[in-house]
C-alpha positions as CSV (number, residue, x, y, z in Angstrom):
1,M,0.0,0.0,0.0
2,T,1.3,3.4,-1.0
3,K,1.5,5.7,2.0
4,P,0.3,9.3,1.5
5,R,3.0,12.0,1.6
6,L,2.7,14.4,4.5
7,T,3.5,18.1,4.5
8,F,6.3,19.3,6.8
9,S,3.7,20.8,9.2
10,Q,1.9,17.4,9.4
11,I,5.2,15.7,10.2
12,I,5.7,18.3,12.9
13,N,2.2,17.8,14.3
14,M,2.6,14.0,14.6
15,N,5.8,14.5,16.5
16,V,4.7,17.2,19.0
17,G,3.9,14.4,21.5
18,F,7.6,13.5,21.5
19,F,8.3,16.9,23.0
20,G,6.3,16.1,26.2
21,I,7.8,12.6,26.5
22,Q,11.3,14.0,26.2
23,Y,10.6,16.7,28.7
24,S,9.8,13.9,31.2
25,F,12.9,12.0,30.1
26,G,15.0,15.2,30.4
27,L,13.9,15.6,34.0
28,Q,15.2,12.1,34.7
29,Q,18.6,13.0,33.1
30,S,19.1,16.4,34.7
31,A,17.0,16.7,37.8
32,V,16.7,13.3,39.4
33,N,20.4,12.9,40.3
34,P,20.6,16.3,42.0
35,I,17.5,15.3,44.0
36,Y,19.3,12.1,45.1
37,D,22.2,14.4,46.1
38,F,19.9,16.7,48.1
39,L,18.5,13.6,49.8
40,G,21.9,12.4,50.9
41,A,23.1,9.8,48.4
42,S,26.8,9.2,48.0
43,P,28.4,9.3,44.6
44,D,28.9,5.6,44.3
45,E,25.2,5.0,45.1
46,I,24.0,7.0,42.2
47,P,24.4,4.3,39.5
48,L,22.3,1.8,41.5
49,L,19.6,4.4,42.2
50,N,19.3,4.9,38.4
51,L,18.6,1.2,37.9
52,A,15.0,2.0,37.0
53,G,15.8,3.4,33.6
54,P,17.6,0.4,32.1
55,M,15.5,-2.2,33.8
56,T,12.1,-0.8,32.7
57,G,13.4,-0.1,29.2
58,L,14.7,-3.6,28.9
59,L,11.3,-5.1,30.1
60,I,8.7,-2.6,28.9
61,Q,9.7,-1.4,25.4
62,P,10.0,-4.7,23.5
63,I,6.8,-6.0,25.2
64,I,4.9,-2.8,24.4
65,G,6.3,-2.9,20.8
66,A,5.2,-6.5,20.3
67,M,1.7,-5.8,21.7
68,S,1.2,-2.7,19.5
69,D,2.1,-4.8,16.4
70,K,-1.0,-6.9,17.2
71,T,-3.3,-4.1,18.2
72,W,-5.8,-2.3,16.1
73,S,-8.9,-0.3,17.1
74,P,-10.8,1.7,14.5
75,R,-11.5,4.3,17.2
76,F,-8.2,4.4,19.1
77,G,-5.6,3.1,16.6
78,R,-2.6,0.9,16.9
79,R,0.2,2.9,18.6
80,K,-1.8,5.8,20.1
81,P,-3.3,3.9,23.0
82,Y,0.1,3.0,24.3
83,F,1.7,6.4,24.1
84,F,-1.4,8.0,25.6
85,I,-1.3,5.6,28.6
86,G,2.4,6.1,29.0
87,A,2.1,9.9,28.9
88,L,-0.7,9.8,31.5
89,M,1.5,7.6,33.8
90,C,4.4,10.1,33.3
91,S,2.2,13.1,34.2
92,L,0.9,11.5,37.4
93,A,4.5,10.4,38.5
94,L,5.8,13.9,37.8
95,L,3.1,15.5,39.9
96,V,4.0,13.3,42.9
97,Y,7.8,13.1,42.5
98,P,8.7,16.4,44.2
99,F,7.0,15.2,47.4
100,S,9.7,12.6,47.8
101,S,11.0,12.8,51.4
102,A,13.5,10.0,51.3
103,L,15.8,8.2,48.9
104,W,13.6,5.1,48.7
105,M,10.5,7.2,47.8
106,A,12.4,9.0,45.0
107,A,13.8,5.8,43.7
108,G,10.4,4.1,43.7
109,L,8.7,7.0,41.9
110,L,11.5,6.9,39.3
111,W,10.5,3.3,38.5
112,I,6.9,4.4,37.9
113,L,8.0,7.4,35.8
114,D,10.3,5.2,33.7
115,V,7.6,2.7,33.0
116,G,5.4,5.5,31.7
117,N,8.3,7.0,29.6
118,N,9.1,3.6,28.0
119,T,5.4,2.8,27.4
120,A,5.1,6.1,25.5
121,M,8.4,6.3,23.7
122,E,8.6,2.9,21.9
123,P,5.3,3.1,20.0
124,Y,6.3,6.6,18.8
125,R,9.3,5.2,16.9
126,A,7.0,2.6,15.2
127,F,4.4,5.4,14.6
128,I,6.9,7.2,12.4
129,A,7.8,4.0,10.5
130,D,4.1,3.2,10.1
131,K,3.0,6.6,8.9
132,L,5.9,7.8,6.6
133,D,7.2,6.2,3.4
134,A,10.9,5.7,2.9
135,S,11.5,9.1,1.4
136,Q,10.0,10.9,4.4
137,Q,11.3,8.7,7.2
138,P,14.6,10.7,7.6
139,T,12.6,13.8,8.2
140,G,10.3,12.0,10.6
141,F,13.0,10.5,12.7
142,Q,15.0,13.8,12.8
143,A,11.8,15.6,13.8
144,Q,11.9,13.4,16.9
145,S,15.5,14.6,17.5
146,F,14.3,18.2,17.1
147,F,11.6,17.7,19.7
148,T,14.0,15.8,22.0
149,G,16.2,18.8,21.9
150,L,13.4,21.3,22.4
151,G,11.9,19.3,25.3
152,Q,15.2,18.8,27.1
153,T,16.2,22.4,26.5
154,L,13.0,23.5,28.4
155,V,14.0,21.2,31.2
156,N,17.5,22.5,31.6
157,L,16.4,26.2,31.3
158,S,13.9,25.5,34.0
159,L,16.7,24.1,36.2
160,F,18.6,27.4,35.7
161,I,15.7,29.9,35.9
162,F,13.3,28.4,38.4
163,P,15.8,28.5,41.3
164,M,15.9,32.3,40.8
165,I,12.1,32.5,40.9
166,F,11.0,29.8,43.4
167,L,13.1,30.4,46.4
168,G,13.5,28.4,49.6
169,K,12.6,24.8,50.4
170,T,9.3,22.9,50.5
171,G,9.6,19.7,52.5
172,A,12.9,18.0,51.8
173,L,13.6,19.6,48.4
174,P,14.1,23.1,47.0
175,T,10.8,24.7,45.8
176,W,12.0,25.1,42.2
177,V,12.0,21.3,41.9
178,Y,8.2,21.3,42.3
179,A,7.8,23.9,39.6
180,S,9.9,22.0,37.1
181,F,8.1,18.7,37.7
182,F,4.6,20.3,37.6
183,L,5.4,21.9,34.2
184,G,6.6,18.5,33.0
185,A,3.3,16.9,34.0
186,V,1.4,19.4,31.9
187,C,3.7,19.1,28.9
188,S,3.7,15.3,28.9
189,I,0.0,14.7,28.6
190,G,-0.8,18.0,26.7
191,S,1.6,17.4,23.8
192,V,0.6,13.8,23.3
193,W,-3.0,14.8,23.2
194,W,-2.2,17.3,20.4
195,S,-0.5,14.7,18.3
196,M,-3.3,12.2,18.8
197,K,-5.9,14.9,17.8
198,T,-4.1,16.1,14.7
199,T,-2.7,12.8,13.2
200,A,-4.7,9.7,12.2
201,E,-3.1,6.3,12.0
202,I,-3.1,4.3,8.7
203,P,-5.4,1.3,9.1
204,P,-3.9,-2.2,8.6
205,T,-4.3,-3.9,5.3
206,E,-6.7,-6.8,5.0
207,E,-3.7,-9.2,5.1
208,E,-2.5,-7.6,8.3
209,L,-5.9,-7.8,9.9
210,A,-6.1,-11.5,8.9
211,E,-2.7,-12.1,10.5
212,M,-3.8,-10.4,13.7
213,K,-6.9,-12.6,13.9
214,A,-4.9,-15.7,13.1
215,S,-2.5,-15.0,16.0
216,P,-4.3,-12.7,18.4
217,L,-2.7,-10.9,21.3
218,N,-2.4,-12.9,24.5
219,I,-0.3,-13.0,27.6
220,F,2.4,-15.1,25.9
221,S,2.4,-13.6,22.4
222,P,4.8,-10.6,23.1
223,F,7.4,-12.9,24.5
224,I,7.1,-15.3,21.5
225,D,7.3,-12.4,19.1
226,I,10.3,-11.0,20.8
227,S,12.2,-14.3,20.7
228,K,11.3,-14.8,17.0
229,A,12.4,-11.3,16.2
230,I,15.8,-11.7,17.9
231,K,16.3,-15.0,16.1
232,D,15.6,-13.4,12.7
233,M,17.4,-10.1,13.5
234,P,19.2,-8.6,10.5
235,K,23.0,-8.3,10.8
236,V,22.9,-4.5,10.8
237,M,21.1,-4.6,14.1
238,W,23.8,-6.7,15.7
239,Q,26.4,-4.3,14.4
240,L,24.4,-1.4,15.9
241,A,24.3,-3.2,19.2
242,L,28.1,-3.0,19.5
243,V,28.1,0.8,18.8
244,Y,25.3,1.2,21.4
245,L,27.3,-0.7,24.0
246,F,29.9,2.0,24.2
247,Q,27.7,4.9,23.3
248,W,25.0,4.5,26.0
249,Y,27.4,3.4,28.7
250,A,29.2,6.7,28.1
251,L,26.0,8.8,28.2
252,F,24.9,7.4,31.6
253,C,28.4,8.3,33.0
254,Y,27.9,11.9,31.8
255,W,24.4,12.4,33.1
256,Q,25.2,11.0,36.5
257,N,28.3,13.1,37.0
258,S,28.0,16.3,35.0
259,S,26.7,18.5,38.0
260,K,29.3,17.2,40.3
261,S,32.1,17.6,37.7
262,I,31.2,21.2,37.2
263,A,31.0,21.8,40.9
264,Q,34.4,20.4,41.3
265,S,36.2,21.9,38.4
266,V,34.6,25.3,38.3
267,W,33.3,26.0,41.8
268,K,36.0,23.9,43.6
269,T,33.6,22.1,45.9
270,T,32.9,18.4,46.6
271,D,30.2,19.1,49.2
272,Y,26.8,18.2,47.6
273,Q,24.4,18.4,50.6
274,D,22.9,21.6,51.8
275,N,25.5,23.6,50.0
276,P,24.5,26.8,48.2
277,V,27.6,26.6,46.0
278,Y,26.6,23.1,44.7
279,N,23.0,24.4,44.1
280,E,24.6,27.1,41.9
281,A,26.6,24.4,40.0
282,V,23.4,22.4,39.5
283,G,21.8,25.5,38.0
284,W,24.7,26.1,35.7
285,T,24.7,22.4,34.6
286,G,21.1,22.9,33.6
287,L,22.1,25.8,31.5
288,V,25.0,23.9,29.9
289,N,22.8,20.9,29.2
290,G,20.1,23.2,27.9
291,W,22.7,24.5,25.4
292,Y,23.6,21.0,24.1
293,N,19.9,20.4,23.5
294,I,19.6,23.8,21.7
295,V,22.4,22.7,19.5
296,M,20.6,19.4,19.0
297,F,17.4,20.9,17.6
298,L,19.3,23.5,15.6
299,V,21.3,20.8,13.7
300,A,18.8,17.9,13.7
301,F,17.3,18.5,10.2
302,S,20.7,19.4,8.7
303,L,21.8,15.8,9.5
304,V,19.1,14.5,7.1
305,Y,20.9,16.3,4.2
306,F,24.3,14.9,5.2
307,A,22.9,11.4,5.6
308,K,21.5,11.5,2.1
309,K,24.6,13.0,0.6
310,Y,27.1,10.7,2.3
311,S,25.8,7.9,4.4
312,P,24.2,7.5,7.9
313,K,27.2,5.6,9.0
314,L,29.7,8.4,8.2
315,V,27.4,11.0,9.7
316,H,26.9,9.1,13.0
317,A,30.6,8.3,13.4
318,T,31.6,11.9,12.8
319,C,29.0,13.1,15.4
320,L,30.3,10.6,17.9
321,V,33.9,11.8,17.5
322,L,32.7,15.4,18.1
323,A,30.8,14.3,21.2
324,G,33.8,12.3,22.5
325,L,36.3,15.2,22.1
326,G,33.8,17.5,23.8
327,F,33.7,15.2,26.8
328,L,37.5,15.0,27.0
329,A,37.7,18.8,27.1
330,F,34.7,19.2,29.5
331,A,36.4,17.6,32.5
332,T,39.4,19.9,32.4
333,I,37.6,23.3,32.1
334,E,37.7,25.7,35.0
335,N,36.0,28.7,33.3
336,K,32.2,28.1,33.4
337,Y,31.7,29.8,30.0
338,L,34.1,27.5,28.2
339,L,31.8,24.6,29.1
340,F,29.4,25.7,26.3
341,P,31.8,25.2,23.3
342,A,32.9,21.9,24.8
343,I,29.4,20.6,25.1
344,T,28.5,21.7,21.6
345,G,30.1,18.6,20.3
346,F,27.8,16.5,22.4
347,G,24.8,18.5,21.1
348,I,25.7,17.5,17.6
349,G,26.3,13.9,18.6
350,W,23.0,13.8,20.6
351,A,21.1,15.0,17.4
352,S,22.5,12.0,15.5
353,M,21.9,9.5,18.3
354,M,18.2,10.2,18.5
355,G,17.5,9.8,14.8
356,I,20.3,8.6,12.4
357,P,20.7,5.0,13.8
358,Y,17.0,4.3,13.0
359,L,17.8,5.2,9.4
360,M,20.4,2.5,9.4
361,V,18.0,-0.3,10.3
362,V,14.4,0.7,9.3
363,S,14.7,-0.6,5.7
364,S,15.9,-3.9,7.0
365,I,12.8,-4.4,9.2
366,P,9.5,-5.9,8.0
367,K,6.8,-3.3,8.4
368,E,4.5,-5.6,10.3
369,R,7.2,-6.0,12.9
370,Y,8.2,-2.3,13.3
371,G,6.9,-2.3,16.9
372,V,8.8,-5.3,18.2
373,Y,12.1,-4.3,16.4
374,M,12.0,-0.8,17.7
375,G,11.6,-2.3,21.2
376,I,14.6,-4.5,20.6
377,I,16.6,-1.5,19.5
378,N,15.7,0.0,22.8
379,M,17.0,-3.2,24.5
380,M,20.3,-2.4,22.8
381,I,20.2,1.0,24.5
382,V,19.2,-0.1,28.0
383,I,21.4,-3.2,28.3
384,P,24.5,-0.9,28.3
385,M,22.8,1.3,30.8
386,L,22.0,-1.7,33.0
387,I,25.6,-2.8,32.8
388,Q,26.7,0.7,33.7
389,T,24.5,0.9,36.8
390,L,25.8,-2.4,38.0
391,T,29.5,-1.8,37.3
392,F,30.3,1.9,37.2
393,G,30.0,2.5,40.9
394,Y,32.8,0.0,41.4
395,I,34.9,1.5,38.6
396,L,34.3,5.0,39.9
397,K,35.3,4.1,43.5
398,N,38.2,1.9,42.8
399,F,39.8,3.2,39.6
400,L,38.6,6.8,39.2
401,D,38.9,7.9,42.9
402,N,35.2,8.8,43.1
403,D,36.2,11.7,40.8
404,P,33.3,12.9,38.7
405,S,35.6,14.7,36.3
406,K,37.4,11.5,35.6
407,A,34.0,9.9,34.9
408,I,33.4,12.4,32.2
409,T,36.8,11.8,30.6
410,F,36.1,8.0,30.7
411,A,32.8,8.7,28.9
412,G,34.7,10.7,26.2
413,V,37.0,7.7,25.5
414,L,34.0,5.4,25.2
415,L,32.4,7.6,22.6
416,L,35.5,7.6,20.5
417,I,35.5,3.8,20.6
418,A,31.8,3.9,19.6
419,A,32.7,6.0,16.6
420,G,35.3,3.4,15.5
421,A,32.7,0.6,15.9
422,T,30.3,2.6,13.7
423,M,32.8,2.7,10.9
424,L,33.0,-1.1,11.0
425,M,29.4,-1.3,10.0
426,K,28.6,-2.3,6.4
427,S,26.4,0.4,4.9
428,G,25.9,2.4,1.8
429,K,24.4,5.8,1.0
430,I,20.7,6.4,1.1
431,G,19.5,5.8,-2.4
432,E,17.1,7.7,-4.4
433,N,14.2,6.0,-2.6
434,Q,15.8,7.0,0.7
435,E,16.2,3.4,1.9
436,V,19.4,2.4,3.6
437,M,21.2,-0.4,1.9
438,M,22.7,-2.6,4.6
439,S,24.4,-6.0,4.5
440,G,22.9,-9.0,6.2
441,G,19.2,-7.9,5.9
442,G,19.0,-4.7,3.8
443,H,16.8,-4.4,0.8
């Protein structure tokens, strides 16, 4: 079936919901770890306290993807019910999160928040593949990069501006935390509602409906579908898994240690509890992270051009090198203003990470299995994160002297290794029909 071509504004409308989802995810990246610090966590406890992200991603996204492949309602659609329920869970968790009075409560709510994020995020990837033909998929996936940058920019600007507006403490946490999380709750459900209202899903073909009836959704079918998909997985996805091993381990190292690294290198403090100087460093980290997200949404659509002109592989490897070099410089900087040019490289890399890898694999995936394979790609993201949460506390304590700046340097080295692994992938340029020609499963 030929898919109708969408205008640029229609592609934007269908991706607006990703803005709210990524605002919620951005709060996890930039605000949750400082909250752990405020509640008294030690640096080597932070990785285990972040276990919710990789565990829920590992369990939830492939299951939701497999379920959405077998779902169709003329009224509610195929992917929409899942990202609506996920966004609703996010909003409720964000409303409650600032009332955390102890580490166990904050960690528990993070699990609920992450379940919602993962329930919403995975069907959105499949939604793009469902709705757009091969010539428009690069724009669709990079539109998600654009909204990722926009959503996370708002998060990090709120972490910088809200402490100036909302002063004092409410309960165990600063008052500005409440404002940031309440805004996130509104953005999460509001933006998803907009996309659902403005964008209709394409109904399944008669053949797809017959297949759904022949093997209907049941309690076991997601697990059966996941195991079959892994068995049949094209070679390009195995190659991408190696890249992701180094890439996502590195990113978790950065997100967990960026505030403390800046506090140490710029503000010369290692006191993270009830310390106004550390609060200032956290605010500045929000501004720095806001900048890399601004860079992300500024360059996102330009990467479509370079991916078409050269190849997604070359674009992604180049972006990873820029990100890695930025991290290596980041940990040595003592002037807070020089952090912005250093993190610019990561902004370019982040724009690629959120869109270009999907171009490498989407043409190798059968369309009736978009959901489950997008979930498996997320498994490739969260398994490195899970490994990081279980191992990096030991590495940080025993090899890096509990030094957050050394953690950022370590992350930079891993990104350079990921760039080398990307260049080992077998890929060609995007052809005239915009499909990616990949060995071991490409068209």
